[in-house]
N, C-alpha and C positions, 0 to 999 in steps of 0.2 A: 971617617968620622961623620962628615956631612951626609954621606950616603945612608948611614944608619939612622940618622934623624929623619931624613926624607922618607925612608922605608917605613919607619914607625908611623909617621903622619899619614902616608898613603894607605897603609893597612887599616888604620882607624877610619879613614874616609871611606874606603871600600866597604868595610863591615857596616858602617852606619848607613851607607847608601842601600846596602842589601836589606837592612832592617826596614827601611821605608818601602822598598820594592815588595817585601814580604807583606807588609801592612796593606798595600794596594791590592795584592792578589787575594788576601783574606777578605777585604771589603767588597771585592767583585762578587763574592759568593753571597753577600747580603742582599736580599731582595729589596728593590726600591720601587715596586709597582710595575716595572716592566719585565717581561720575560727575558731571561738570559740563560744561555747554556751553562754558565758557571753555577747556576742554582743547583744543578744536579751533580756537581763535581765530587761530592763526598759519598755518593751512592755506589755501593759495591753489590755485585750480582754473583750468585752461585752458578757459575758456568761449567756444567759437567764436573762438579766437584772442586773447582778452582774458584776462589773468591777473586773476582775481576772487576776493575772499575767499569762503570756503565759505558763510558765513552769508548771502551775497547771492544764492546760487543754490539754496539748500536750506533747509528748516526742520530745526532740530535740537532734539530733546527728550530728556528723561530720565524715562522711565516709572518707573524705580526707581533705587535707589542704586548699582547696578552695571551699568546698561545705558544706552547712548546710541543714539538712533534718528535717522538722517539720511534725510530724504526730499527728494530733488532735485525742483524744480518742473518740470524737463524730464527725463523718464526716459532720454533719449538720452545724458545725461552721467553716468549711474549708475556705469559702469565707470571713467570718468575721475576721479570723486570717490573711488572705492575705491582707485585707484592713488595718488592724491594723499595719502590718509591713510596708506597703506603707505610711501610715499616720505618722509613727515614723520618716520618712525622714532620714533613715540610709544610703541611697544610694543603697539599694537593690531592685531588681525586682524579687519577688518570682514567680516561675513557678508552676502552679496548675495542677496536673494530675488527679484530681478527688479523689485521695486517700491520697495524702500528698503534701507538698510544698517543692520545692527544691530552694535553693538560691545559686547562683554562686557568690562567693565573688570576686569582681573585684580586680585586682592588684592596689596598690596605686600609684598615680602619685607623682612626686617629690614635686609639690605644696601641695598636700594633706598631704604628709609626714611632710613637714615643719609646716603645720597647726596643725597637731596632736602633733608635738613636742612642739609647743607653748602651746597647751592645757595641755600637760603633765607637763610642767614647771609651769603653773599656778596652777595646782592641787598640785604640790610640794610646791609652795609658801604658799598655803592655809594650808598644813600640817605643815609647819614650823611655821606659825602664831599660829596654834593650840598648838604646842609644847611650844612656847614662852608664850602663855597665861597660859598654865598649870604651867610653871615656876613661872610666876607672882603670880598665886593663891597659889602655894606651899610656896613661900616666904612670902606671907601675913599670911599664917598659922604659919609660923616660927615666925613672929613678934608677933602673938597672944600667942605663947608658951613662948616668952620672958617675956610677962606680967604675966605669971603664975609662975614667980620666977625661971625659968630655967636659968642656968648660960649662960652668953653672949658668952663664948668661944664655948659652945655646939651649940648655935644658929648659930654662924659664921661657924662652921664645917658643920652644916646642910645646910646652904646656899651654901657653897662650893660644897657639894655633889649634891645638886639640880642642880647647874650650870654644873657640870660634866655630870650628866644625860641628861641635855638639850643638851649639846654639842654632846654627844653620839647619841641621837635620831635624831638630825639635820643631823649628818653625815649619819645615816641610811636612812633618807629621800633622801639625795643627792645620795646615792648608788642606791636606788630604781628608782629614776628619771633617772640616767645615764643608768641603765640597760634597762629601757623601751625605752628611746631615741635611744639606740643602736639597739634595736629590731625593732623600727619603721623605722629607717634610713637604715637598712639592706635590700638590694634589692634581 
């Protein structure tokens, strides 16, 4: 009986934690003025007929805060990688020197910073919605436990614990968003 209640709470906690982790990973892709390998995570390359993530056909490095260097393991796909980056419409213009690609990450304009800030807030809202949906699912499981003849006071305690976890993870989402917005708005 108690095991089922603990299991329900732990599942909710784990899923809510995963929602925050997912948000952090998504926000790493958002450019904040510094070069990061994560900026190129969504790029796929046609590697001899197979659509492959860029990081599986090339090494990506950041020699300094404003530069990305992409070195394909097969030089024959250098132009394909260059076109894929341009098609991705990230605002980058890769420089091809025949051996590797260099990308100078331009500094963010004030307008672009505000745009990115809005995007970050939208991602945060999506994470909050996910956490609230997980709360709803956990509360539904709690109602099902009530039908299994588990005392009502234990169910109420479980619902209170679920709400506390929801509040905690929503505050975590707020902290992650605030940190990313600060990073974006810092010139």
